[in-house]
N, C-alpha and C positions, 0 to 999 in steps of 0.2 A: 729764735721765735719771739713774738711780741705778745704780751698779755692784753686781752681785748675786753675784759670785764670792766664795767663802769664802776668807778670808785668815787664816792662823794665824801669829802672831808668837811665836817661841820665847822662853822666859825667858833672862835674861842672868845668868850666874854669873861674877864676876870671878875671874881667877887668884888663888890664895890669897895670893900675895905682892904683889898689886896691888889691895888693897881701898880704898886711899886715893885720892881723886879726882885729886890731883896726880901720884901714881905712875901712875895710868891715863893721864893726859894725856901725860906724858913717855914712857911706854912705847909709847903709840900712835904717837909720832913716831919712836922709836928702834928698836922691835922689828919694825916692818913692813919686810920686806926688799925690795930691788930685785928685781923679778920678771923682768927681762930683756926688757922690752917694746921693740919696735922702732917708732920714731916716724917718721912721714912728715908733714912740715909743709906747710900751705897758708896763704897770706896772703890774707885778704879785705880789700878796700878798702871802707871805710865811707862812708856818704853825706856825712859831714862832712869828708872829706879825710884821714882817719886810716886805721889798719889794725887788724885783729884776727887773731891767729895761731891756727890750729887744728892740733892734733896728732892724726892718724889712727894708730890703734894696731894693730900686728900682733904676734903671737907665732909662734914656729916651728911650733907645733901648730895655729895658727888665724889665718891671714892673712885679710884682707878677701876676697881672691880665693877662698881655700879655703872660707870660710863661705858665700859665694855671694850673689847679688843679692837673694834672697828673705829673707835674715837680718835680723832687727830691728836697729835702731840705737839706741845710747844716747849722749847728749851729756852730758858731765860739766863742772860749773862749780866751780872751786876756791874756797878761802877766802882770807882776808887773809894776805898774805905767802907764798902758795902759788903753784902753777902746775899746768899740765895733766900734768906728768911726776913729780909727787910720789909717794912710796912709797904713800901712802893711795890716790891715784888708780890706781896700778899694781895694787894689790890688787883694786880694783873691776874694772878692765879684765880682769885675769887670771881672776877668778871668773866674770865674765859671758862672757868668750870661751870658757871651758870649757862653757858652756851654749848656745853657738851664737849669741851676740850680737856684733855689730860695734860697736866703741867709738871715740869721738872726744872729745878734750878741748879745751875752749875756754880759751884764755889770755886773761884779762881784760886791759884796756889796761895796757901797761907791765909785764906779768907774764911775758912770753915771753923775757926776756933782752935785749930791745931797747926803749929808751924810745920812746914814741909821738911823733907829729908835732905834735899839737895841744895846746893848754893845757887838758888834761883827763886825769884818771886814772880808775881804777875806784873805786866806792864801794858802799855797801849798797843803793843804789837804782838801780843800773845795769841796770834791766830793759829799757831800750831797746836796749842792745847784745845782750842775750840774745835779744830778739825778732828782731833783725836776723840773728843766726846761726841761730836756729831756723828762721826762714822760708826762709833760704838752703838749709838742709838739706832742708826739707820740699819745696821746689820740685824739688830734685835726686832725692829718694828718696820720692816721693809714694806709691809702691806698697807700702811696708813700714811697720810700726809704728815710731814714734820715741818714745823715753822720755827724760826729763830727770832728772839727778841733781845736787843741789847740796850742797856741804859748807860748814858754818859760815857765813861771810858770803855765800858762793855760795848757800847754802840760803835765806838771807833774800831775795836777789835772785830766786831761783826762786819762792818763795812769793808774793812781790810780783807777779811776772809772771803767775803762774797766777790770782791774785785779780783783777788788773787786767783780764785778758782773759776770765775766766769761761767761759761756754759757747762762745765763739768758738774755743777751742782743742780742742773735742771731736773735730774732724775731723783734727787734725794732731798731737796729743799723745796717746799711748796710756796713759801713766802717768808718775808722777814720784816721786822719793824725796828728802826733805830730811833730811840728817844733821847733828845738833848745830846746829840753827838758833837764832839769837837771835829773840826775839819782841818784846821791849821794850828798845830801846837806852837809854832813860832809866834804867831800873833797872840795866842792865848797866854803865853808866858808873861807878857807885859801886863795883861789885865789882872792876872793872879799875883802880881808882885808889887802892887801899889793899892792904896786906899782900902776899901772894904774887901777887895780881893785878897789882900794880904791876911785879913782875918780868917777867910775861908781856908787859905793855905795853912795857917797855923793849926786849925782844927784837923785838917787832913794829915798834917805831918805828925801830930801827936800819936795817932793810931799807927802810922807807919813806923815811927821810932820804937814804940812799944813792942811791935812784932820783931823788929830788927834786933832789939836788945836781948831777945830770948836765946839766940844762938849766934852771937857775933863772930865766934871762932870759925864758922864755916866760910867766911869771906876773907879771912886772912890769907895773904899771899896772892890774891887775884890782882893782876896788873891793873893799876889805875884806881882801885878801891881805896878810899880814905874814910874809914868808919868814923873817926872823931869829927871830921868836917861834915860828914853826912848827918850825923846825929845833932850837930849844931846848926844845920842849914836853916835859913830863914825863908827861903823860897823853894818852890818845887824844882825849878831848873838848877838851883845849887845842889839839891839832893840828888837830882838825876845825873849831874856831872860827877859827883863823888861816889855814887852807888849804882843807880839803875843802869846807866849807860855802860860802865865797865863790866858789871856783872853779866850783862846780857849781850856782850860782844859789840857794843857801839863805841865809837871813838870818843864821843862826848855828848852832851845833851843836844847840841845842834845836829849831829849825825842821827841821833835817836829820833828827835822830833821830825826832821825832814824825811826820814825813812818810813816811819809808821803812820804819818798823817793820812787820814781817810780821804782827803781830797785827791790823793794820788791813785785811788782805787775805784772811786764811785763811777767813773766812766765805763768800767768793765763789768759792772753788776749785771747779771743776766737772769735774775729771778724777780718777781714782783716784790718791791721793797718800799715800805712807807717810811718817810723821814719826818719826824715831828721835832720842831726846833723853834724856840722863841728868839726873836731878834734882840730882845733886851736881856738875854741870858747873861748874868753878871760874871760867869766863869770864862766867857769867851769874848773875843773882839767881834762885833757884828759884821765886820767886813770879811770874816773868814768863810762865810757861807758861799759856796761855789754855785751860784744860781745858774750860770750858763751850762755847766757840766750836768747839773741835775735836770735842767730843761731838755737837754739834748738826748738824754737817756730815757727811752720809752718804758723801761722797767722800773723807773723811780717815780714815786708819787710823793709830792712834797706838801706837808702841812706846816708851812713857815708862817708863824703868827707874830704880831708885833709884841705882844706881852705874854708872860708865862714864867719868866725867871728860869732858873735851872731845875729841871725836873719838878716844876711846880704845877702849873696848869690847873689851879684851884678855881672852880666856878662857884657861883652862888646857886641857890635852889629855892624854888617857890614852895617846896614841900618841907614845912617845919623848920626852915632856915638851915637845913643840912647842907654841907658842902658836897659838891660833886667834882669828879676828877676827869677832865677832858681827855688827857692822853690815854688813860686806860680804856675809855669808851671808844676813841678813834681806833685804838689797837684792835679791840674786839670786833668793831664794825668791819675794819679792813680784812681781818683774817676770816671773818664770816663770808665776805664777798669772794675772796680768792681761794679759800680752801673748803 
């Protein structure tokens, strides 16, 4: 089936001081305020003997109880180095809660502040964990629409899941939003291994190394894992060669990147899905955007804008000079239209 509702995506005009993609990227991290969300955590036991932590989100003006049992639900999937309580996530929760939507954030494995129990972490292809969480929520809340939102690496996981499942999700997912997704990991690896991209990489690797060093013994004996080299990696693809790929059953980073890239799955998405992406995103090569695949799929709505950085999209405002956040508003508008 094809979705027929009209969807209008607003143009994005960066704040006049933030026209540079790196400025947008950094501003997106530092200018989004803590919105005062109140989190209630639930731990789900996974079929493989591990756990995934969910954070249910309340605000003083909109608790789950106040919003009611008939309110739609949104599941949020964070990006690399993030978690369900980031300021970006809180902005999304706040904006959606104002519109009567109940929100819950999925903490990918080892991202909730506690290292997981098995020899596994999250990665760009962790759609099996998303499927587990989504199906759990669908069983509990089968009477209301459920939408999915993914950010950055979480957006890749989301698009992969939607494409893998295709029409099977039409009865359980009302809509989805992918914000700043990578489409081609192979092209992105070069962007993140030189110039300022290498600086972003080092910041991401610091957090990954800290988590890995908590229980390095879990990975001893796994074929292909080289912990010393992984801990000393200077680029993400080196780390993925020595750790991510062998731990999760891939031959090497090339096999991993080529297998999980969302460009392989977007053609088969069969629910209304908004994709928000900046051409100048400094994390990715601008040529990785599969315009033709997106255009041919009537279920995909593309907000591809020239500027915005990586998960930035910071606008100016005529109201007291306050910053506004374009991606959160487009997300809320889209979900209001389709659910």
